[in-house]
BAZADREN-59501 format. One record per residue: residue in one letter; x, y, z of N, C-alpha, C in turn. Coordinates in pm, whole numbers, padded with zeros to 5 digits, always signed. Example, Ala and Ser with C-alpha at 12.3 -4.5 7.8 and 13.67 -1.06 7.14 Angstrom:
A+01319-00569+00780+01230-00450+00780+01320-00330+00780
S+01285-00225+00708+01367-00106+00714+01290+00003+00787
***
This chain:
M+09536+11377+07642+09517+11248+07708+09618+11228+07820
A+09743+11276+07803+09846+11257+07905+09805+11322+08036
K+09747+11442+08031+09703+11510+08154+09595+11428+08223
K+09503+11372+08146+09396+11291+08202+09454+11166+08268
M+09556+11102+08204+09617+10983+08261+09687+11016+08392
I+09760+11127+08397+09830+11166+08519+09730+11193+08630
K+09621+11259+08597+09516+11288+08695+09457+11158+08751
K+09450+11053+08670+09394+10925+08712+09499+10837+08782
G+09618+10890+08808+09719+10814+08881+09817+10740+08793
L+09817+10765+08663+09912+10702+08572+10027+10798+08547
S+10139+10745+08503+10260+10826+08486+10255+10921+08367
G+10175+10888+08267+10172+10968+08145+10270+10918+08040
E+10357+10823+08078+10452+10764+07984+10384+10654+07905
T+10425+10638+07778+10367+10533+07695+10477+10443+07638
T+10437+10328+07590+10527+10234+07523+10445+10155+07421
A+10513+10101+07322+10446+10022+07219+10448+09874+07257
I+10333+09808+07241+10325+09663+07261+10256+09602+07141
T+10283+09475+07118+10215+09401+07012+10163+09271+07073
L+10031+09255+07073+09970+09134+07126+09966+09026+07019
F+09983+08902+07064+09978+08786+06975+09843+08779+06904
Y+09846+08748+06776+09724+08733+06695+09736+08605+06614
D+09632+08518+06620+09635+08395+06542+09513+08377+06452
G+09422+08473+06453+09303+08462+06370+09201+08363+06422
D+09227+08304+06540+09137+08203+06597+09108+08239+06743
K+09176+08173+06836+09153+08196+06978+09200+08336+07020
Y+09308+08380+06960+09365+08510+06995+09345+08609+06881
K+09218+08644+06856+09188+08739+06749+09118+08864+06800
D+09052+08852+06914+08977+08965+06968+09069+09060+07045
P+09033+09187+07050+09113+09282+07128+09116+09244+07276
M+09219+09288+07346+09231+09264+07490+09181+09388+07565
F+09095+09367+07663+09043+09474+07747+09136+09492+07867
V+09169+09617+07897+09245+09650+08018+09179+09772+08081
G+09160+09769+08211+09103+09883+08282+09187+09920+08404
I+09211+10050+08421+09285+10101+08537+09219+10230+08583
N+09183+10236+08710+09132+10359+08771+09022+10427+08689
G+08930+10349+08637+08818+10405+08563+08846+10434+08416
M+08969+10412+08372+09004+10430+08230+09012+10292+08168
T+08969+10280+08042+08969+10149+07976+09037+10156+07840
W+09093+10043+07799+09157+10029+07669+09114+09897+07607
M+09089+09899+07478+09069+09778+07398+09190+09772+07305
I+09281+09679+07331+09408+09675+07261+09399+09576+07145
K+09417+09629+07025+09410+09547+06904+09528+09451+06900
R+09504+09332+06848+09608+09230+06838+09676+09234+06701
G+09802+09191+06699+09873+09171+06574+09942+09293+06516
E+09937+09405+06584+10006+09525+06535+10051+09608+06654
P+10160+09684+06638+10208+09766+06749+10103+09871+06789
V+10082+09884+06920+09986+09980+06975+10056+10055+07088
E+10044+10186+07088+10102+10270+07193+10004+10276+07310
V+10051+10234+07428+09967+10232+07549+10047+10288+07666
P+09979+10331+07772+10051+10373+07892+10137+10257+07946
V+10250+10290+08007+10339+10185+08059+10267+10099+08163
E+10175+10156+08237+10100+10078+08336+10014+09972+08268
V+09956+10005+08153+09876+09907+08077+09968+09798+08025
A+10084+09835+07973+10180+09736+07924+10222+09641+08036
N+10240+09694+08157+10277+09609+08270+10166+09510+08306
I+10041+09555+08300+09928+09465+08328+09922+09356+08222
V+09940+09393+08096+09938+09294+07987+10050+09192+08007
K+10170+09240+08038+10285+09151+08060+10257+09054+08175
D+10200+09105+08285+10167+09020+08399+10061+08917+08362
S+09960+08958+08287+09854+08868+08245+09908+08754+08159
I+09997+08787+08066+10055+08685+07979+10140+08588+08061
A+10216+08640+08159+10297+08553+08245+10209+08460+08327
R+10099+08513+08379+10007+08429+08458+09942+08321+08371
D+09907+08355+08248+09851+08255+08157+09951+08142+08134
G+10078+08179+08118+10183+08078+08099+10198+07988+08220
K+10195+08046+08340+10205+07967+08462+10086+07874+08478
T+09967+07923+08445+09847+07839+08453+09856+07723+08356
A+09900+07750+08234+09914+07643+08134+10014+07538+08181
Q+10124+07582+08243+10224+07488+08295+10165+07401+08406
M+10089+07462+08497+10027+07385+08605+09929+07283+08549
I+09853+07321+08447+09758+07227+08386+09833+07110+08323
R+09945+07139+08254+10024+07031+08195+10079+06938+08303
E+10119+06993+08417+10176+06913+08524+10074+06821+08589
I+09949+06865+08602+09849+06783+08670+09766+06698+08573
A+09780+06723+08444+09702+06647+08345+09733+06498+08360
G+09629+06419+08366+09647+06275+08374+09663+06224+08517
K+09674+06313+08615+09687+06270+08754+09549+06267+08819
D+09531+06178+08915+09407+06176+08992+09405+06299+09083
I+09295+06369+09079+09281+06489+09161+09165+06469+09256
D+09192+06483+09386+09088+06471+09487+09015+06604+09498
L+08890+06606+09454+08812+06730+09458+08736+06745+09589
G+08755+06651+09681+08689+06660+09811+08548+06603+09805
T+08478+06615+09917+08342+06563+09928+08245+06680+09932
F+08135+06664+09861+08034+06770+09858+07922+06737+09952
***
């Protein structure tokens, strides 16, 4: 698999990640795709993935946090959606 990853532009290095699992909203595996390769990452247990996949997951989680913060900041405020 490492040779295939390198051929697809990945480093071939791996790292272990553990995705949050709550048995409700966060129970399904997370899909990640890079350069035609795909991963379904199981939640709630350590999984060995390419470092590039771990970086995408880390970025996705950070973006989710920023989005949640923005929603909290604008909640309850009047928002002008413009004219249609």
